[in-house]
C-alpha positions as CSV (number, residue, x, y, z in Angstrom):
1,X,53.3,41.1,35.6
2,X,50.9,38.4,34.8
3,X,51.3,36.8,31.3
4,X,48.3,37.2,29.0
5,X,46.4,34.0,28.5
6,X,46.5,32.5,25.0
7,X,43.4,32.6,22.9
8,X,41.0,29.7,23.4
9,X,40.8,27.0,20.8
10,X,37.7,27.2,18.5
11,X,34.6,25.5,19.9
12,X,34.1,21.9,18.8
13,X,30.9,22.8,17.0
14,X,32.6,25.6,15.0
15,X,35.3,23.1,13.9
16,X,32.7,20.6,12.8
17,X,30.7,23.4,11.1
18,X,33.6,24.7,9.1
19,X,34.8,21.3,8.0
20,X,31.3,20.2,6.9
21,X,30.7,23.6,5.2
22,X,33.8,23.3,3.1
23,X,33.0,19.7,2.1
24,X,29.5,20.6,1.0
25,X,30.6,23.8,-0.9
26,X,33.3,21.9,-2.8
27,X,31.1,19.0,-3.8
28,X,32.5,16.3,-1.7
29,X,29.0,15.2,-0.8
30,X,26.5,14.3,-3.6
31,X,22.9,15.6,-3.6
32,X,20.7,13.7,-1.2
33,X,23.5,12.4,1.0
34,X,22.0,11.6,4.4
35,X,23.9,12.6,7.5
36,X,23.3,11.6,11.1
37,X,24.3,13.4,14.3
38,X,25.8,10.1,15.5
39,X,27.8,9.7,12.3
40,X,29.1,13.3,12.4
41,X,30.0,12.9,16.1
42,X,31.9,9.7,15.4
43,X,33.7,11.2,12.4
44,X,34.9,14.3,14.2
45,X,35.3,12.9,17.6
46,X,32.7,15.1,19.3
47,X,29.5,14.6,21.3
48,X,26.0,15.0,19.9
49,X,25.7,18.6,21.1
50,X,28.4,20.2,18.8
51,X,27.3,17.9,16.0
52,X,23.7,19.2,16.4
53,X,24.8,22.8,16.5
54,X,26.9,22.5,13.4
55,X,23.9,20.9,11.5
56,X,21.6,23.6,12.8
57,X,23.8,26.3,11.3
58,X,24.2,24.5,8.0
59,X,20.4,24.0,7.7
60,X,19.9,27.7,8.4
61,X,22.3,28.5,5.5
62,X,20.5,26.1,3.1
63,X,23.6,23.8,2.9
64,X,21.6,20.9,4.5
65,X,17.9,20.1,4.5
66,X,15.9,18.9,7.4
67,X,12.7,16.9,6.6
68,X,9.6,16.7,8.7
69,X,10.8,13.2,9.9
70,X,14.1,14.7,11.1
71,X,16.2,13.3,8.2
72,X,19.2,15.5,7.5
73,X,20.7,15.5,4.0
74,X,22.4,17.6,1.3
75,X,19.9,19.4,-0.9
76,X,18.5,17.9,-4.1
77,X,17.6,21.0,-6.0
78,X,14.7,21.4,-8.4
79,X,15.2,23.0,-11.8
80,X,13.4,26.1,-10.6
81,X,15.7,26.3,-7.6
82,X,18.8,25.9,-9.8
83,X,17.5,28.7,-12.1
84,X,16.9,30.9,-9.1
85,X,20.4,30.4,-7.7
86,X,22.0,30.8,-11.1
87,X,20.2,34.2,-11.4
88,X,21.5,35.1,-8.0
89,X,25.1,34.2,-9.0
90,X,24.7,36.4,-12.1
91,X,23.5,39.4,-10.1
92,X,26.0,39.2,-7.3
93,X,29.1,38.1,-9.1
94,X,28.9,40.5,-12.0
95,X,28.6,43.3,-9.5
96,X,31.5,42.0,-7.4
97,X,33.7,41.7,-10.6
98,X,32.7,45.2,-11.6
99,X,33.8,46.6,-8.2
100,X,37.0,44.6,-8.3
101,X,38.1,45.8,-11.7
102,X,39.6,49.2,-10.6
103,X,41.8,47.3,-8.1
104,X,42.8,44.5,-10.5
105,X,46.5,45.0,-10.6
106,X,49.0,42.8,-12.5
107,X,49.8,40.7,-9.4
108,X,46.1,39.8,-9.1
109,X,45.9,38.8,-12.8
110,X,49.1,36.7,-12.4
111,X,47.6,34.9,-9.4
112,X,44.3,34.2,-11.3
113,X,46.4,32.7,-14.1
114,X,48.1,30.4,-11.7
115,X,44.7,29.3,-10.2
116,X,43.3,28.8,-13.7
117,X,46.2,26.5,-14.5
118,X,45.2,24.5,-11.4
119,X,41.7,24.4,-12.6
120,X,43.0,23.0,-15.9
121,X,45.0,20.4,-14.1
122,X,41.9,19.3,-12.1
123,X,40.0,18.9,-15.3
124,X,42.7,16.8,-16.9
125,X,42.7,14.5,-13.9
126,X,38.9,14.4,-13.8
127,X,39.1,15.5,-10.1
128,X,35.6,17.0,-9.5
129,X,36.2,18.2,-6.0
130,X,39.6,19.8,-6.8
131,X,37.9,21.4,-9.9
132,X,35.1,23.0,-7.8
133,X,37.5,24.1,-5.1
134,X,39.9,25.8,-7.6
135,X,37.1,27.3,-9.6
136,X,35.6,28.9,-6.5
137,X,39.1,30.0,-5.5
138,X,39.4,31.8,-8.9
139,X,36.2,33.7,-8.3
140,X,36.8,34.4,-4.6
141,X,40.3,35.8,-5.3
142,X,38.9,38.2,-7.8
143,X,35.9,39.2,-5.7
144,X,38.0,39.9,-2.6
145,X,39.4,42.9,-4.6
146,X,35.8,44.4,-4.6
147,X,36.1,45.1,-0.9
148,X,32.4,44.3,-0.5
149,X,32.4,41.6,2.3
150,X,28.6,41.5,2.8
151,X,28.1,40.9,-0.9
152,X,30.8,38.3,-1.1
153,X,29.3,36.5,2.0
154,X,26.0,36.3,0.1
155,X,27.7,34.8,-3.0
156,X,29.4,32.2,-0.8
157,X,26.1,31.2,0.7
158,X,24.8,30.6,-2.9
159,X,28.0,28.5,-3.6
160,X,27.3,26.5,-0.5
161,X,23.8,25.7,-1.5
162,X,25.0,24.7,-5.0
163,X,28.0,22.6,-4.0
164,X,26.4,19.1,-4.3
165,X,24.6,20.1,-7.5
166,X,27.9,21.4,-9.0
167,X,29.4,17.9,-8.4
168,X,26.5,16.4,-10.3
169,X,27.0,18.9,-13.1
170,X,30.6,18.2,-13.5
171,X,29.9,14.5,-13.8
172,X,27.3,15.1,-16.4
173,X,29.3,17.5,-18.6
174,X,32.5,15.4,-18.6
175,X,34.4,18.4,-19.9
176,X,37.9,18.0,-21.0
177,X,39.2,21.5,-20.6
178,X,38.7,24.4,-18.2
179,X,35.9,27.0,-18.7
180,X,36.5,29.2,-21.7
181,X,34.9,32.0,-19.8
182,X,37.9,32.2,-17.4
183,X,40.1,33.3,-20.4
184,X,37.6,35.9,-21.2
185,X,37.5,37.2,-17.6
186,X,41.3,37.4,-17.6
187,X,41.3,39.2,-21.0
188,X,38.7,41.7,-19.8
189,X,40.7,42.4,-16.6
190,X,43.9,43.1,-18.6
191,X,42.0,45.4,-20.9
192,X,40.0,47.2,-18.2
193,X,36.9,46.2,-20.1
194,X,34.0,46.4,-17.6
195,X,31.2,45.4,-20.0
196,X,33.3,42.5,-21.3
197,X,34.1,41.4,-17.7
198,X,30.5,41.5,-16.6
199,X,29.5,39.4,-19.7
200,X,32.3,36.9,-19.1
201,X,31.4,36.4,-15.4
202,X,27.7,36.1,-16.1
203,X,28.4,33.5,-18.8
204,X,30.8,31.6,-16.6
205,X,28.5,31.4,-13.5
206,X,25.2,30.6,-15.3
207,X,25.8,28.5,-18.5
208,X,26.7,25.2,-16.7
209,X,23.8,25.5,-14.2
210,X,21.4,26.3,-17.0
211,X,22.5,23.1,-18.8
212,X,21.8,21.1,-15.7
213,X,18.3,22.6,-15.4
214,X,17.5,22.1,-19.1
């Protein structure tokens, strides 16, 4: 009997795409950071073709912008765009949280508490990238319980577009403690309080962005 061949390794462009996507979403790149295909290829050890394909996908998702002159960069969002994306987060994430509530068992709440402790640690250290990463992990962990993959994918696309802006927001706020809204989210989950949960999530995902757009 012939042995079954192993699964092929991910394509080079997919590896580059996923790495760049994560860096942008977690605020590793500031707004307006210019990228070149040559630079991406050198950094990841790939040719121009996979670098170009990765950039094409990220431009399509709104994670990168492509000017008429061909310049590729992370987005610099206008106040109107920030307001629009904040409104999208409020719509999508309150619905995801509401759908997750019936499946919010004690193990999930314990996991969210652990992640929130990591958020607090990142705040104490002033580590913006770790803060954004853990903050999104807190939300994603909750929303996975909603069992609404299409809706979660839409939310993640919004996070992706906001990543560099969130980095700027963190630097401007210079906050010394984790978001108070996380405690309210956890309290609402424990109590099974859907209106309270929706309010806490809406407040958490919009108040910082609205401060930036003010």
